[in-house]
N, C-alpha and C positions, 0 to 999 in steps of 0.2 A: 504494500500500500504506500502510495506516495502522495501526500497532501500538499497542495501548493501554498506558498506564501506570496499571494498575488494581489496587486492593487487593481487588477482588471475585473475581479469578481464582483458581481452584483451582491451587495450585502443588505439583507433585510432583518430587522428586529421585530419579531411577531410577539407582541406582549399582551397579557391579559390574565384574568383569574383562571382557576381550574375549570374544566369542562367547556373549553372554547374551541376544541378541535385543533390545537396547535401541533401536537404530535402527528395526528392524522394528516394534516396538511403537509408536514415535512416528509412523511412516508410517500405521499402522492408525488411531491416534487422530486424526491430522490429517484423514484421509479420511472419518472419521466426523463431522466438523464441517462447517459451511457454508463455512468459509474458514480459512486458516492459513498459517504460514510456519515454515521450519526453517532454522537457521543451522549451517553446517558448517565444519570446519577446512581442508578441501581442495576445490579446484575440481573435481577428478575425482570426489570423493564427492558433491558437490552435483549434478553431472551424472548420476551413477549413480542417485541418488534421484529426480531429475527424470524420468528415463526410466521409473522404476517408477510414479511418480504419474501420468504421462501415460497409461500402460497402464490405469490404473484410472479416471481422470477425463476423459481426452481432451486433446488438444493445446490446445484453445481455453481451457481452464480453468487451465492450469499455466504458471508463469513460471520462468525460470532467470536468476538475477542473480549474476554473479561479476565479478572484475576483468578477465576476458577475454571472457566471453560474456554477452549480454543477449538473452533471448528473452522478450518481454513482450506476450502477447496482450491486446487492450484490455479484455477481460472476465475476465481471470485472477483466480482466487480462491485459488489455492494457489501459494506462492512457495518455491523452493529456492534458497538463497543461501549464499555464503561469509559467515562471521561479520562480516567487515568491510563486506560489501555489503548486509547486512540492515538496512534503514532502521528507525528507531524512531518517527519522528514525521512522516513525509512524508504528504501528503494522498493519498487514493485514492477511486475512484468507488464502492467497495463498503463504505465505513465501516470500523470497527474490525475487525481480524481476530479470529476466535473462538478460534484456537489458535496457540500459539507453542512451539517446541522449540529448545533450544540443545544441540548435540552436542559431546562431548568437552570438557565445561566445565572440567575440570582444567587446560586450557591457560591458564586465568586466572593461573597461576604463571609463564608464559613471559615472559621479560624484554622481548621485542620486541612480541609480539602480545597479551600477557596482559590489558592494561587493556581491550581490546575485549570479550573474553569476560567479564571481571569486570563491566563495565558492563551487558552483556546479562543476566547472572545476577542483578544487583541490581535492575534496572529494567524490562527488556523483558517485557511480559506479554500473553498472549492475553486476549480479553474473557471467555472461559469457562474455559479450561484452559491451563496452562503446564507443560511438562516440561523439566527440567534433567537431561541425560544425562551421566554421567561415571564416573570411577574411584571405587572405594570409599574411596580416600585423601581424597576431598573431603568426607566425611561431617562431621567436626568443624567445618569452615568453614560448611557449609550450616546446621548446627544453630545456630551462633552468629549468622550473618548473616541467615538466613531462618528464624527460630524457628517460624513458622507453617507451614512447608513439610512435607508428608508425605514421609518417606524410605522408598523401596521398594528393598530389596536383592534382586539377582538373581544366582543361581549360574550358573557356566559350564555350557553344555550338554554339552561333551565334555572328556575328559582331555587333559592336556598333559604330555608326557614328554620328558626330556632324554636324548639318545642320544650325546652327546659329540662329539669332532672327527671330521670326514669330509673326505677329499680332494674337490676339485671333481669329479674324474672318477668319484667313487663316491657322489655325492649321489642320493637316491631321486628318481624322477619326481615332478612337481608340487611342486618345491621353489622357494622364493623365497630368493635370496641378497641380503643386505642390506649395502650399502656406504655410506660416509659422505662421498663426494666424487664429482663427475662423472668425474674421472680414474679413480677406482677402479671406478666402475660400468662404464665402457667397457672397462677392462682385464679385469674378470671376464667380461663379455659376450663378449669376444674369445676368452678361454680356453675358455668353454663352446661357442663356435662350433667350436673345434678338437676338443674332447673329445666333445661331444654333438650337434653339428649346428646349434646355434643357441639363442637365448633371446630373450625379449621384454625391453625396457628401459623402465622407467618412472621419470621424475624431473621435477621442477618446471620445468626449463629447456626442456622440449619443448613444442611447440604443442599446443593442445587436440586437434586432429585427429590428430596423431601419437601422443599419449598414448592416446587412445581406441582407435586401431588396434593399438597394442602390447598393450593390455589384452585386446582381442578375440583377438589371436594366441594368447595364453595360455589364455584362457577357452574358446576353441574347440578347444583341443588340438593346434593346429598346431605349437606348441613346448611342451616339458614343463618349462621353466625360465623364471623371470622374475628379472631383476636390478633392484633398486630402492634408492632412498635410504630413510632411516628414516621418511619421510613415509608409507610403506606402513602404518605402525602406526596411523595416524589414521582408522580406520574403513573403509578400502577393503575391500570384500567380494570376495575372490577364492577360487577353489577350490585352496587351498594345503594340502598335507599336512605339509610340513616347512619350517622357517625356519632358514637358516644365516647366522650373522654372519661377515662377512669381516674385521671389526674390532670393537673394543670401545671405541674413542675417537672423539670427533667435535669439530669446531670449532663452538662455540656462538655465534659472532659476536664473541666477545672472546678466547677462548683454547681450546686443545685440552684436553679433559677426558675422564675416564672416564664412561661411561654409568652411570646409577644403576639399581639392580635394577628399580624400577618402570618405567623407560623401556625396559629390555630386555624386560620382561614385556609391555608394550604392543605391541611388535613381534612377539615370539615367539608371542603369543596369536593371531596371524592364521593360525597353522597349525591345521587342524582346523575345518571349517565345520559348524555345527549339531551333529549327533550323531557326526560322524566324528572319531576321535581325531587329535591332532596331535603332532608332535615338533619339537624344536629342538636346536641345537648350534652349533658353530663350524666354519669352514673356512678354507683358505688360511693366512695368517700370523697369524690371530687366536689369542691365548692361550686355553687352556681356561678355562671358567667355573668360578669357585670354588664349593665345595660349599654355602656359605651362600647364595650368589646363586641357585643352582639350586633350593635348598629354598624360597626366597622366591617364585620364579617359579612353581613347580609347586603351591605351596599358596596362592598369591594373597594373601600377607600382606606388607604394606609399611608403612613409616613414614608416619603420616598427614601430610597437608599442613598447613603452619603459616602460610603467607602467600599472598595473591593480589596481583598487580600491579594498581595502581589509578591512574587519572588523573582529575582533575576534569572532568566532562562539560559543565559550564556555563562555557564559555570566553567571555571578553570581548574583542571585536574592535575596541573603540573607539579603542585606541591600542596601540602596541607595548608600552609599560610595563604597561598593564592586561592584555594578553594574556599576557605573561610572568608577571605576578603570579598570574593565574588558573591557569596551568600549574604554578606552583610551590606551589599550595595543598596543604597536607598532608592526608592521610586522617584521618578522625575515629575510625576503628576500628582496634584493635590487630592485627586479622587482615589489614589492608590496608597495603601499602607503596607509596609514590608511585613511579610508573614514571619 
């Protein structure tokens, strides 16, 4: 795979809340080109899109590259990758890729992974077309960092309504219960087994095969409930009608903190697929959502992003001192903060 660093590529930023068809649009655009790559925040999402592209183009033309799975046919022209696994300058038999898309680009603000997404946003380009998909909060950063990019705003297809607290035993069918630790996920799943006969469980610690089978359990209707971590908010397309938060705080790698309204909206927005309305609320011991938070989520209005994580991509490996110096290089733009 050889992705271009090109100023000739048409760059579009497709921004909006969840359930606006951004990923579907990118799949259509990629399949309309002779070759392409898409970078995703989740292995499970990369796998989901891989299966969709295979159905259109055939197994021989599509590759899947993540930290866990590598399916690389020798003549592959379409690549579904996690953002970390999407190469930018590796050689390939088919020349520069015509199309590139980066999904959930607002993750450039993430302390741990953000610099990867920021680097792709700034530099990774398809030969003919590049799509940057993300939340509307990314707009001021795109305007400043990529002044030549065309911004396309997309409205949500369906309504999202708050229905308040519900006990686990009274959650509507096709609900996703969101927990913020493996211990909490399994505790909620056990309670659902007692109350409702069972649930699917999805989180990063599971093997790819197990995760895929759990998603299939829910999608096929064998169980009506799915318990997942907040990673479910990163683009995973499931037939969910209600999202219930079992907590409103998470450990972010440094400390326990309250989830921000835009983070809650990213997860709650998974309820309601295409034109089907969705609902959200809390369950278990989670405190009720405050009125201003509910208003922000249902109206899709959040504070614009102000910074993206950045790391110098031109690392020098000649010596330890030179490597450290290149890693410590400061960003040259006020919108970027060194990771």
